[in-house]
C-alpha positions as CSV (number, residue, x, y, z in Angstrom):
1,M,0.3,-0.4,-0.4
2,K,1.5,3.6,-0.7
3,D,1.5,6.3,1.7
4,S,-0.7,7.8,0.1
5,R,-3.5,5.7,1.2
6,V,-2.7,5.0,4.0
7,R,-3.8,9.1,4.2
8,T,-6.8,8.7,2.3
9,I,-7.7,6.3,4.5
10,L,-6.7,7.6,8.0
11,H,-8.7,11.2,7.0
12,P,-11.7,11.0,7.6
13,H,-10.5,9.3,11.3
14,H,-9.2,11.3,12.1
15,D,-8.4,11.4,16.7
16,G,-6.1,13.8,18.1
17,D,-3.8,13.6,19.3
18,G,-4.0,10.0,19.3
19,P,-2.6,7.1,17.0
20,I,-4.0,6.6,13.8
21,S,-3.7,11.1,13.8
22,L,0.0,10.6,14.0
23,L,-0.4,7.9,11.3
24,H,-2.0,10.0,8.6
25,D,0.0,13.6,9.4
26,T,3.0,12.2,10.6
27,G,4.0,8.5,9.2
28,E,4.9,7.8,12.8
29,I,3.2,4.5,13.5
30,G,3.9,4.1,17.5
31,P,2.1,2.8,20.2
32,G,-1.4,2.1,20.1
33,L,-2.1,2.3,16.6
34,D,-2.9,-1.4,15.6
35,T,-5.6,-1.2,19.0
36,A,-6.8,2.1,17.6
37,L,-6.9,-0.1,13.7
38,T,-8.6,-2.9,15.1
39,D,-10.9,-1.0,17.5
40,L,-12.5,1.8,14.3
41,A,-12.4,-1.0,12.3
42,A,-14.8,-2.8,14.9
43,N,-16.8,0.6,15.3
44,L,-17.3,-0.1,11.6
45,Y,-18.3,-3.4,11.0
46,A,-20.6,-2.9,13.4
47,N,-22.3,0.0,12.3
48,D,-23.2,-1.7,8.4
49,R,-19.9,0.1,7.2
50,D,-18.0,-2.8,5.8
51,E,-15.9,-0.7,2.8
52,E,-14.5,1.6,5.4
53,A,-13.6,-0.9,7.8
54,E,-11.7,-3.2,5.5
55,Q,-9.7,-0.2,3.9
56,I,-9.1,-0.4,7.9
57,Q,-7.5,-3.6,8.0
58,D,-5.0,-3.2,4.8
59,V,-3.9,0.0,7.2
60,V,-3.4,-2.4,9.7
61,R,-1.7,-5.0,7.3
62,Y,0.4,-1.4,6.1
63,V,1.4,-1.0,9.5
64,R,2.5,-4.7,11.0
65,A,4.4,-4.9,7.7
66,V,6.5,-1.6,8.4
67,G,6.2,-2.2,11.7
68,G,7.5,0.8,14.3
69,R,8.9,4.1,13.4
70,P,9.2,7.5,14.6
71,P,8.1,10.7,12.4
72,V,8.6,10.1,8.5
73,T,10.2,13.5,7.5
74,G,8.4,14.5,4.4
75,W,5.5,12.6,5.1
76,L,2.9,15.2,3.5
77,N,3.8,14.7,-0.6
78,R,5.2,10.6,-0.4
79,A,3.4,8.8,-2.6
């Protein structure tokens, strides 16, 4: 998955200063992100928003493949 796709998927799901917003805004993959994304997907499934939930699951797979990382320089401009 491309970084720009991650940002597009996460854009409507900002969580203030939480881990989802950190990934969206800076590319940081830190503690609590996997749980936050999994909980978000479960909430979306529970509200019959299956397509969005599947996209969040794609981001979960991306996060697990990449592993933890600090903020990424130039994240907002990466393809």
